[in-house]
N, C-alpha and C positions, 0 to 999 in steps of 0.2 A: 503495500501499499504508499509505501514512505516515496520509492521511486516515481509510482505516479503522479503523487502530490506534487515532488519534485519536477517533473517536468510540465504538469500543467503549469506549474510558479513559471517555468524558463519560456513554457509557450504564451504567457500570458506578459512577463516581461518583454517580450520579441513582438509583441503589439503593440507595448508603450513606446518602444526605442523606435518605432518606424514613426512615430508622431514627435518624439523626442528630436530625433535626426533630420527631422523635415521631409521625410516619405511621405506622410498624411498631413493634411494641417489638422492645426490645433483648434478645435470647438471650445468655446468656453462658456458655462451657464453657469448661473447660480442654485443652490437648494434651498430650503428653506431656513436654516439656519444661516444664510450667507456663506456659507464656505462653497467655495469653487469647485465644479464637477467638469472634465475635459473628455473629449474625445477618447483619450487616451484611458480613462478612468473607466468609462463606458465599455471599451474594446476586451480590455483585460477584464471586468466584471462577465461580459457575456462568453468571453473564453474559458473562465474559471465555472461559471453557471452550467455550460452546456457540456465539459468535460466531467463534473462531478457527477450531472445527471446521467449520465454514460456510464458510468463507474460504480457508482453507488445511489442507486435511484431511489432505495429504502432512506437514506439519511438526507434532509432536509436543508437546507441553504440559508444562512443569516450573512448578507452581504451589505455591507454601508449602500452601495448604491441601488440596494432596492430591498428596502428591508421589509419582512411581512410583521404586519401589524402585532400586538401585544399578544391580544384575543387569540391570533393565530400559533405563536410560538410560545404560549406562558408555559404550557406542559411539555415542552420538548426537552428529554432526558438525553438526548443524541444529536448532535446538530454541527454540521459546518460552520466556522466562524471566519468571513472574510475581508480584507479590507482588500481589494485588487490592485489600486496603488496610493499606498499610506504615503503623504506627503505630497500633494499635490499642489501645493503652495509652494513648495522647493523644485518640485518640477517645473512649474511655471517660470520660476526662477532660475532653472536651468543649472543648477549647481550640483546638480548628480545624488542628493539625498534623500533618495524613496525607494519604497519596495513595493513587493508582491508579498502580502501576508495571508497566509491560509492555515486553519487551525480545525481539529477534530476535538468537540466537546461534549463529555460524558459525566453526566450528574454533577454539572456545573465546573468540572475541572477541565484543565486542556491535557489529552492524552497522546496528543500526536501537533507538531507545528512546524512549519515552512516559512522564511525569510528570505526572501530573496532581492538582490540588489542587482536590477537589470542592468547599471551602465559599469559596471566592473565584474558581473557576473558570478556572483559570490551569494553563495546559498548559507 
């Protein structure tokens, strides 16, 4: 399972880097809390969401980019906790200090986690 999640983080990181390197345009919007969300955030989110659904369809997803309501998730005992692009402001400032974060939570505690730095390929 760990290698599958690492590969998913690498794939999401590659999509982020396409935007970061200028291969794709940077579209910026703002969430309800006024924090930025970019086309790179959303591209990484979709890659991770699709990959987790294919590999682990029975485990729900809580992603910063598309969180289910509390009513939907309040009784989850096992779920994926994802921040597809942690550090969107740093991404926009082009300082390279952003990560892809994927964790498996069981009974309120992390049991598996991956943090990937796309700029330098460190997992």
